[in-house]
PDB file of the backbone (N, CA, C, O) and the ligand in Angstrom, with CONECT records:
HET     ZN  A 101       1
ATOM      1  N   MET A   1       5.604   2.040   7.738  1.00  0.00           N
ATOM      2  CA  MET A   1       4.252   2.404   7.123  1.00  0.00           C
ATOM      3  C   MET A   1       3.622   3.459   7.964  1.00  0.00           C
ATOM      4  O   MET A   1       3.770   3.518   9.185  1.00  0.00           O
ATOM      5  N   ALA A   2       2.892   4.310   7.237  1.00  0.00           N
ATOM      6  CA  ALA A   2       2.177   5.426   7.900  1.00  0.00           C
ATOM      7  C   ALA A   2       0.747   5.448   7.438  1.00  0.00           C
ATOM      8  O   ALA A   2       0.427   5.149   6.288  1.00  0.00           O
ATOM      9  N   ARG A   3      -0.117   5.816   8.388  1.00  0.00           N
ATOM     10  CA  ARG A   3      -1.484   5.941   7.962  1.00  0.00           C
ATOM     11  C   ARG A   3      -1.777   7.210   7.332  1.00  0.00           C
ATOM     12  O   ARG A   3      -1.190   8.229   7.694  1.00  0.00           O
ATOM     13  N   PHE A   4      -2.684   7.217   6.374  1.00  0.00           N
ATOM     14  CA  PHE A   4      -2.979   8.544   5.670  1.00  0.00           C
ATOM     15  C   PHE A   4      -4.489   8.516   5.263  1.00  0.00           C
ATOM     16  O   PHE A   4      -5.125   7.463   5.224  1.00  0.00           O
ATOM     17  N   ARG A   5      -5.016   9.720   4.966  1.00  0.00           N
ATOM     18  CA  ARG A   5      -6.254   9.853   4.280  1.00  0.00           C
ATOM     19  C   ARG A   5      -6.090  10.759   3.099  1.00  0.00           C
ATOM     20  O   ARG A   5      -5.473  11.821   3.188  1.00  0.00           O
ATOM     21  N   CYS A   6      -6.659  10.323   1.966  1.00  0.00           N
ATOM     22  CA  CYS A   6      -6.601  11.066   0.744  1.00  0.00           C
ATOM     23  C   CYS A   6      -7.686  12.050   0.647  1.00  0.00           C
ATOM     24  O   CYS A   6      -8.835  11.676   0.882  1.00  0.00           O
ATOM     25  N   GLY A   7      -7.431  13.328   0.308  1.00  0.00           N
ATOM     26  CA  GLY A   7      -8.451  14.356   0.192  1.00  0.00           C
ATOM     27  C   GLY A   7      -9.157  14.217  -1.130  1.00  0.00           C
ATOM     28  O   GLY A   7     -10.215  14.825  -1.295  1.00  0.00           O
ATOM     29  N   THR A   8      -8.652  13.458  -2.090  1.00  0.00           N
ATOM     30  CA  THR A   8      -9.283  13.404  -3.440  1.00  0.00           C
ATOM     31  C   THR A   8     -10.204  12.167  -3.545  1.00  0.00           C
ATOM     32  O   THR A   8     -11.359  12.249  -3.963  1.00  0.00           O
ATOM     33  N   CYS A   9      -9.652  11.067  -3.159  1.00  0.00           N
ATOM     34  CA  CYS A   9     -10.479   9.778  -3.291  1.00  0.00           C
ATOM     35  C   CYS A   9     -11.146   9.374  -1.928  1.00  0.00           C
ATOM     36  O   CYS A   9     -11.953   8.448  -1.841  1.00  0.00           O
ATOM     37  N   SER A  10     -10.742  10.145  -0.879  1.00  0.00           N
ATOM     38  CA  SER A  10     -11.240   9.897   0.441  1.00  0.00           C
ATOM     39  C   SER A  10     -11.028   8.469   1.012  1.00  0.00           C
ATOM     40  O   SER A  10     -11.760   7.979   1.871  1.00  0.00           O
ATOM     41  N   ARG A  11      -9.987   7.864   0.472  1.00  0.00           N
ATOM     42  CA  ARG A  11      -9.628   6.565   0.977  1.00  0.00           C
ATOM     43  C   ARG A  11      -8.587   6.710   2.096  1.00  0.00           C
ATOM     44  O   ARG A  11      -7.788   7.645   2.122  1.00  0.00           O
ATOM     45  N   GLU A  12      -8.637   5.739   3.018  1.00  0.00           N
ATOM     46  CA  GLU A  12      -7.614   5.718   4.053  1.00  0.00           C
ATOM     47  C   GLU A  12      -6.815   4.504   3.874  1.00  0.00           C
ATOM     48  O   GLU A  12      -7.300   3.522   3.314  1.00  0.00           O
ATOM     49  N   GLY A  13      -5.593   4.519   4.328  1.00  0.00           N
ATOM     50  CA  GLY A  13      -4.830   3.285   4.237  1.00  0.00           C
ATOM     51  C   GLY A  13      -3.449   3.590   4.845  1.00  0.00           C
ATOM     52  O   GLY A  13      -3.231   4.533   5.606  1.00  0.00           O
ATOM     53  N   GLU A  14      -2.529   2.680   4.420  1.00  0.00           N
ATOM     54  CA  GLU A  14      -1.171   2.844   4.936  1.00  0.00           C
ATOM     55  C   GLU A  14      -0.204   2.831   3.698  1.00  0.00           C
ATOM     56  O   GLU A  14      -0.396   2.143   2.695  1.00  0.00           O
ATOM     57  N   PHE A  15       0.805   3.635   3.885  1.00  0.00           N
ATOM     58  CA  PHE A  15       1.879   3.576   2.806  1.00  0.00           C
ATOM     59  C   PHE A  15       3.167   3.855   3.486  1.00  0.00           C
ATOM     60  O   PHE A  15       3.237   4.326   4.621  1.00  0.00           O
ATOM     61  N   ALA A  16       4.222   3.532   2.718  1.00  0.00           N
ATOM     62  CA  ALA A  16       5.539   3.829   3.208  1.00  0.00           C
ATOM     63  C   ALA A  16       5.852   5.311   2.985  1.00  0.00           C
ATOM     64  O   ALA A  16       6.016   5.813   1.873  1.00  0.00           O
ATOM     65  N   TYR A  17       5.917   5.948   4.130  1.00  0.00           N
ATOM     66  CA  TYR A  17       6.098   7.397   4.099  1.00  0.00           C
ATOM     67  C   TYR A  17       7.513   7.784   3.892  1.00  0.00           C
ATOM     68  O   TYR A  17       8.369   7.379   4.678  1.00  0.00           O
ATOM     69  N   ASP A  18       7.821   8.554   2.869  1.00  0.00           N
ATOM     70  CA  ASP A  18       9.186   9.142   2.816  1.00  0.00           C
ATOM     71  C   ASP A  18       9.086  10.551   2.341  1.00  0.00           C
ATOM     72  O   ASP A  18       8.022  10.935   1.857  1.00  0.00           O
ATOM     73  N   SER A  19      10.088  11.338   2.438  1.00  0.00           N
ATOM     74  CA  SER A  19      10.067  12.746   2.262  1.00  0.00           C
ATOM     75  C   SER A  19       9.864  13.160   0.787  1.00  0.00           C
ATOM     76  O   SER A  19       9.695  14.349   0.516  1.00  0.00           O
ATOM     77  N   GLN A  20       9.875  12.235  -0.145  1.00  0.00           N
ATOM     78  CA  GLN A  20       9.813  12.597  -1.535  1.00  0.00           C
ATOM     79  C   GLN A  20       8.519  12.012  -2.181  1.00  0.00           C
ATOM     80  O   GLN A  20       8.233  12.290  -3.345  1.00  0.00           O
ATOM     81  N   HIS A  21       7.779  11.240  -1.451  1.00  0.00           N
ATOM     82  CA  HIS A  21       6.588  10.644  -2.024  1.00  0.00           C
ATOM     83  C   HIS A  21       5.455  10.786  -1.072  1.00  0.00           C
ATOM     84  O   HIS A  21       5.298   9.975  -0.159  1.00  0.00           O
ATOM     85  N   HIS A  22       4.626  11.843  -1.270  1.00  0.00           N
ATOM     86  CA  HIS A  22       3.477  12.097  -0.387  1.00  0.00           C
ATOM     87  C   HIS A  22       2.187  11.838  -1.085  1.00  0.00           C
ATOM     88  O   HIS A  22       1.137  12.044  -0.477  1.00  0.00           O
ATOM     89  N   GLU A  23       2.178  11.393  -2.340  1.00  0.00           N
ATOM     90  CA  GLU A  23       0.974  11.230  -3.090  1.00  0.00           C
ATOM     91  C   GLU A  23       0.259   9.968  -2.676  1.00  0.00           C
ATOM     92  O   GLU A  23       0.849   9.009  -2.179  1.00  0.00           O
ATOM     93  N   CYS A  24      -1.062  10.012  -2.908  1.00  0.00           N
ATOM     94  CA  CYS A  24      -1.916   8.886  -2.644  1.00  0.00           C
ATOM     95  C   CYS A  24      -1.456   7.716  -3.542  1.00  0.00           C
ATOM     96  O   CYS A  24      -1.302   7.875  -4.753  1.00  0.00           O
ATOM     97  N   PRO A  25      -1.247   6.569  -2.938  1.00  0.00           N
ATOM     98  CA  PRO A  25      -0.848   5.380  -3.714  1.00  0.00           C
ATOM     99  C   PRO A  25      -1.998   4.750  -4.519  1.00  0.00           C
ATOM    100  O   PRO A  25      -1.778   3.864  -5.345  1.00  0.00           O
ATOM    101  N   ARG A  26      -3.179   5.205  -4.274  1.00  0.00           N
ATOM    102  CA  ARG A  26      -4.412   4.650  -4.925  1.00  0.00           C
ATOM    103  C   ARG A  26      -4.718   5.469  -6.174  1.00  0.00           C
ATOM    104  O   ARG A  26      -4.925   4.914  -7.253  1.00  0.00           O
ATOM    105  N   CYS A  27      -4.746   6.845  -6.017  1.00  0.00           N
ATOM    106  CA  CYS A  27      -5.192   7.651  -7.111  1.00  0.00           C
ATOM    107  C   CYS A  27      -4.070   8.604  -7.565  1.00  0.00           C
ATOM    108  O   CYS A  27      -4.218   9.254  -8.600  1.00  0.00           O
ATOM    109  N   GLY A  28      -2.973   8.703  -6.834  1.00  0.00           N
ATOM    110  CA  GLY A  28      -1.881   9.517  -7.314  1.00  0.00           C
ATOM    111  C   GLY A  28      -1.958  10.978  -6.937  1.00  0.00           C
ATOM    112  O   GLY A  28      -1.095  11.778  -7.298  1.00  0.00           O
ATOM    113  N   SER A  29      -3.062  11.332  -6.166  1.00  0.00           N
ATOM    114  CA  SER A  29      -3.209  12.759  -5.767  1.00  0.00           C
ATOM    115  C   SER A  29      -2.241  13.140  -4.684  1.00  0.00           C
ATOM    116  O   SER A  29      -1.962  12.354  -3.778  1.00  0.00           O
ATOM    117  N   PRO A  30      -1.715  14.375  -4.779  1.00  0.00           N
ATOM    118  CA  PRO A  30      -0.821  14.850  -3.670  1.00  0.00           C
ATOM    119  C   PRO A  30      -1.614  15.342  -2.514  1.00  0.00           C
ATOM    120  O   PRO A  30      -1.025  15.709  -1.497  1.00  0.00           O
ATOM    121  N   ASP A  31      -2.920  15.376  -2.600  1.00  0.00           N
ATOM    122  CA  ASP A  31      -3.717  15.864  -1.510  1.00  0.00           C
ATOM    123  C   ASP A  31      -4.065  14.837  -0.455  1.00  0.00           C
ATOM    124  O   ASP A  31      -5.221  14.471  -0.244  1.00  0.00           O
ATOM    125  N   VAL A  32      -3.013  14.397   0.192  1.00  0.00           N
ATOM    126  CA  VAL A  32      -3.169  13.428   1.254  1.00  0.00           C
ATOM    127  C   VAL A  32      -2.752  14.052   2.590  1.00  0.00           C
ATOM    128  O   VAL A  32      -1.851  14.889   2.652  1.00  0.00           O
ATOM    129  N   MET A  33      -3.446  13.612   3.672  1.00  0.00           N
ATOM    130  CA  MET A  33      -3.126  14.079   5.042  1.00  0.00           C
ATOM    131  C   MET A  33      -2.673  12.863   5.792  1.00  0.00           C
ATOM    132  O   MET A  33      -3.329  11.822   5.760  1.00  0.00           O
ATOM    133  N   SER A  34      -1.594  12.981   6.445  1.00  0.00           N
ATOM    134  CA  SER A  34      -1.172  11.902   7.305  1.00  0.00           C
ATOM    135  C   SER A  34      -2.045  11.853   8.558  1.00  0.00           C
ATOM    136  O   SER A  34      -2.490  12.890   9.050  1.00  0.00           O
ATOM    137  N   ALA A  35      -2.279  10.691   9.052  1.00  0.00           N
ATOM    138  CA  ALA A  35      -3.173  10.498  10.159  1.00  0.00           C
ATOM    139  C   ALA A  35      -2.390  10.024  11.381  1.00  0.00           C
ATOM    140  O   ALA A  35      -2.937   9.485  12.344  1.00  0.00           O
ATOM    141  N   LEU A  36      -1.100  10.251  11.291  1.00  0.00           N
ATOM    142  CA  LEU A  36      -0.338   9.730  12.387  1.00  0.00           C
ATOM    143  C   LEU A  36       0.234  10.925  13.288  1.00  0.00           C
ATOM    144  O   LEU A  36       0.392  12.060  12.839  1.00  0.00           O
ATOM    145  N   GLY A  37       0.498  10.592  14.467  1.00  0.00           N
ATOM    146  CA  GLY A  37       1.024  11.651  15.410  1.00  0.00           C
ATOM    147  C   GLY A  37       2.464  12.000  15.081  1.00  0.00           C
ATOM    148  O   GLY A  37       3.218  11.225  14.494  1.00  0.00           O
ATOM    149  N   ILE A  38       2.795  13.194  15.490  1.00  0.00           N
ATOM    150  CA  ILE A  38       4.177  13.698  15.166  1.00  0.00           C
ATOM    151  C   ILE A  38       5.245  12.780  15.738  1.00  0.00           C
ATOM    152  O   ILE A  38       6.338  12.699  15.177  1.00  0.00           O
ATOM    153  N   ASP A  39       4.985  12.130  16.768  1.00  0.00           N
ATOM    154  CA  ASP A  39       5.990  11.244  17.383  1.00  0.00           C
ATOM    155  C   ASP A  39       6.287  10.077  16.445  1.00  0.00           C
ATOM    156  O   ASP A  39       7.350   9.462  16.523  1.00  0.00           O
ATOM    157  N   GLU A  40       5.351   9.783  15.568  1.00  0.00           N
ATOM    158  CA  GLU A  40       5.508   8.619  14.716  1.00  0.00           C
ATOM    159  C   GLU A  40       6.210   8.961  13.375  1.00  0.00           C
ATOM    160  O   GLU A  40       6.607   8.090  12.601  1.00  0.00           O
ATOM    161  N   LEU A  41       6.337  10.316  13.154  1.00  0.00           N
ATOM    162  CA  LEU A  41       6.893  10.713  11.877  1.00  0.00           C
ATOM    163  C   LEU A  41       8.433  10.470  11.843  1.00  0.00           C
ATOM    164  O   LEU A  41       9.111  10.462  12.870  1.00  0.00           O
ATOM    165  N   PRO A  42       8.903  10.288  10.684  1.00  0.00           N
ATOM    166  CA  PRO A  42      10.357  10.266  10.577  1.00  0.00           C
ATOM    167  C   PRO A  42      11.002  11.505  10.989  1.00  0.00           C
ATOM    168  O   PRO A  42      10.468  12.590  10.756  1.00  0.00           O
ATOM    169  N   GLU A  43      12.169  11.400  11.614  1.00  0.00           N
ATOM    170  CA  GLU A  43      12.833  12.567  12.123  1.00  0.00           C
ATOM    171  C   GLU A  43      13.070  13.718  11.115  1.00  0.00           C
ATOM    172  O   GLU A  43      12.966  14.902  11.437  1.00  0.00           O
ATOM    173  N   GLU A  44      13.400  13.284   9.857  1.00  0.00           N
ATOM    174  CA  GLU A  44      13.646  14.259   8.818  1.00  0.00           C
ATOM    175  C   GLU A  44      12.336  14.962   8.437  1.00  0.00           C
ATOM    176  O   GLU A  44      12.382  16.132   8.056  1.00  0.00           O
ATOM    177  N   PHE A  45      11.235  14.341   8.517  1.00  0.00           N
ATOM    178  CA  PHE A  45       9.963  14.953   8.189  1.00  0.00           C
ATOM    179  C   PHE A  45       9.556  15.914   9.281  1.00  0.00           C
ATOM    180  O   PHE A  45       8.992  16.974   9.011  1.00  0.00           O
ATOM    181  N   VAL A  46       9.839  15.547  10.503  1.00  0.00           N
ATOM    182  CA  VAL A  46       9.517  16.462  11.653  1.00  0.00           C
ATOM    183  C   VAL A  46      10.374  17.785  11.535  1.00  0.00           C
ATOM    184  O   VAL A  46       9.899  18.886  11.815  1.00  0.00           O
ATOM    185  N   GLN A  47      11.614  17.604  11.120  1.00  0.00           N
ATOM    186  CA  GLN A  47      12.465  18.747  10.941  1.00  0.00           C
ATOM    187  C   GLN A  47      12.013  19.621   9.805  1.00  0.00           C
ATOM    188  O   GLN A  47      12.149  20.843   9.871  1.00  0.00           O
ATOM    189  N   MET A  48      11.465  19.008   8.740  1.00  0.00           N
ATOM    190  CA  MET A  48      10.978  19.728   7.637  1.00  0.00           C
ATOM    191  C   MET A  48       9.765  20.625   8.029  1.00  0.00           C
ATOM    192  O   MET A  48       9.631  21.778   7.619  1.00  0.00           O
ATOM    193  N   LEU A  49       8.893  19.986   8.861  1.00  0.00           N
ATOM    194  CA  LEU A  49       7.725  20.740   9.356  1.00  0.00           C
ATOM    195  C   LEU A  49       8.176  21.882  10.232  1.00  0.00           C
ATOM    196  O   LEU A  49       7.661  22.990  10.086  1.00  0.00           O
ATOM    197  N   LEU A  50       9.097  21.671  11.118  1.00  0.00           N
ATOM    198  CA  LEU A  50       9.546  22.665  12.017  1.00  0.00           C
ATOM    199  C   LEU A  50      10.177  23.836  11.271  1.00  0.00           C
ATOM    200  O   LEU A  50      10.016  24.985  11.683  1.00  0.00           O
ATOM    201  N   GLN A  51      10.856  23.580  10.237  1.00  0.00           N
ATOM    202  CA  GLN A  51      11.464  24.585   9.410  1.00  0.00           C
ATOM    203  C   GLN A  51      10.460  25.356   8.505  1.00  0.00           C
ATOM    204  O   GLN A  51      10.645  26.529   8.178  1.00  0.00           O
ATOM    205  N   ALA A  52       9.456  24.666   8.149  1.00  0.00           N
ATOM    206  CA  ALA A  52       8.413  25.292   7.294  1.00  0.00           C
ATOM    207  C   ALA A  52       7.557  26.221   8.139  1.00  0.00           C
ATOM    208  O   ALA A  52       7.115  27.268   7.667  1.00  0.00           O
ATOM    209  N   ASP A  53       7.324  25.833   9.400  1.00  0.00           N
ATOM    210  CA  ASP A  53       6.410  26.593  10.253  1.00  0.00           C
ATOM    211  C   ASP A  53       7.010  26.703  11.678  1.00  0.00           C
ATOM    212  O   ASP A  53       6.547  26.059  12.619  1.00  0.00           O
ATOM    213  N   PRO A  54       8.039  27.530  11.789  1.00  0.00           N
ATOM    214  CA  PRO A  54       8.715  27.532  13.108  1.00  0.00           C
ATOM    215  C   PRO A  54       7.905  28.015  14.237  1.00  0.00           C
ATOM    216  O   PRO A  54       7.218  29.029  14.116  1.00  0.00           O
ATOM    217  N   LEU A  55       7.955  27.320  15.358  1.00  0.00           N
ATOM    218  CA  LEU A  55       7.308  27.676  16.585  1.00  0.00           C
ATOM    219  C   LEU A  55       8.322  27.737  17.689  1.00  0.00           C
ATOM    220  O   LEU A  55       9.230  26.909  17.768  1.00  0.00           O
ATOM    221  N   ASP A  56       8.165  28.725  18.545  1.00  0.00           N
ATOM    222  CA  ASP A  56       9.110  28.876  19.612  1.00  0.00           C
ATOM    223  C   ASP A  56       8.677  28.259  20.950  1.00  0.00           C
ATOM    224  O   ASP A  56       9.475  28.136  21.879  1.00  0.00           O
ATOM    225  N   ASP A  57       7.438  27.886  21.022  1.00  0.00           N
ATOM    226  CA  ASP A  57       6.909  27.420  22.299  1.00  0.00           C
ATOM    227  C   ASP A  57       7.343  25.923  22.666  1.00  0.00           C
ATOM    228  O   ASP A  57       7.113  25.456  23.781  1.00  0.00           O
ATOM    229  N   GLU A  58       7.976  25.216  21.671  1.00  0.00           N
ATOM    230  CA  GLU A  58       8.334  23.960  21.992  1.00  0.00           C
ATOM    231  C   GLU A  58       9.628  23.588  21.230  1.00  0.00           C
ATOM    232  O   GLU A  58       9.590  23.244  20.049  1.00  0.00           O
ATOM    233  N   LYS A  59      10.707  23.663  21.900  1.00  0.00           N
ATOM    234  CA  LYS A  59      11.967  23.400  21.230  1.00  0.00           C
ATOM    235  C   LYS A  59      12.588  22.091  21.662  1.00  0.00           C
ATOM    236  O   LYS A  59      12.586  21.730  22.838  1.00  0.00           O
ATOM    237  N   ASN A  60      13.109  21.406  20.693  1.00  0.00           N
ATOM    238  CA  ASN A  60      13.761  20.177  21.010  1.00  0.00           C
ATOM    239  C   ASN A  60      15.283  20.395  20.766  1.00  0.00           C
ATOM    240  O   ASN A  60      15.686  20.893  19.715  1.00  0.00           O
ATOM    241  N   GLU A  61      16.044  20.040  21.684  1.00  0.00           N
ATOM    242  CA  GLU A  61      17.496  20.238  21.575  1.00  0.00           C
ATOM    243  C   GLU A  61      18.110  18.840  21.441  1.00  0.00           C
ATOM    244  O   GLU A  61      17.661  17.873  22.056  1.00  0.00           O
ATOM    245  N   ASP A  62      19.128  18.780  20.630  1.00  0.00           N
ATOM    246  CA  ASP A  62      19.842  17.474  20.441  1.00  0.00           C
ATOM    247  C   ASP A  62      20.586  17.105  21.678  1.00  0.00           C
ATOM    248  O   ASP A  62      21.237  16.062  21.719  1.00  0.00           O
TER     249      ASP A  62
HETATM  250 ZN    ZN A 101      -6.459   9.066  -3.432  1.00  0.00          ZN2+
END
């Protein structure tokens, strides 16, 4: 479970975070922001973020 805040209905809560379902479970809006730290994110989601917005100042090597 991951904490989130919805930008549409302004509700906070928890939901099962996965890479294909980001929408608010209460109102269905995609405008949700996760409230969890990056260390708590699933590895595949972290990789998706890194690929979407690459930064060179912090690299993780396998
Ligand atoms: Zn909502």
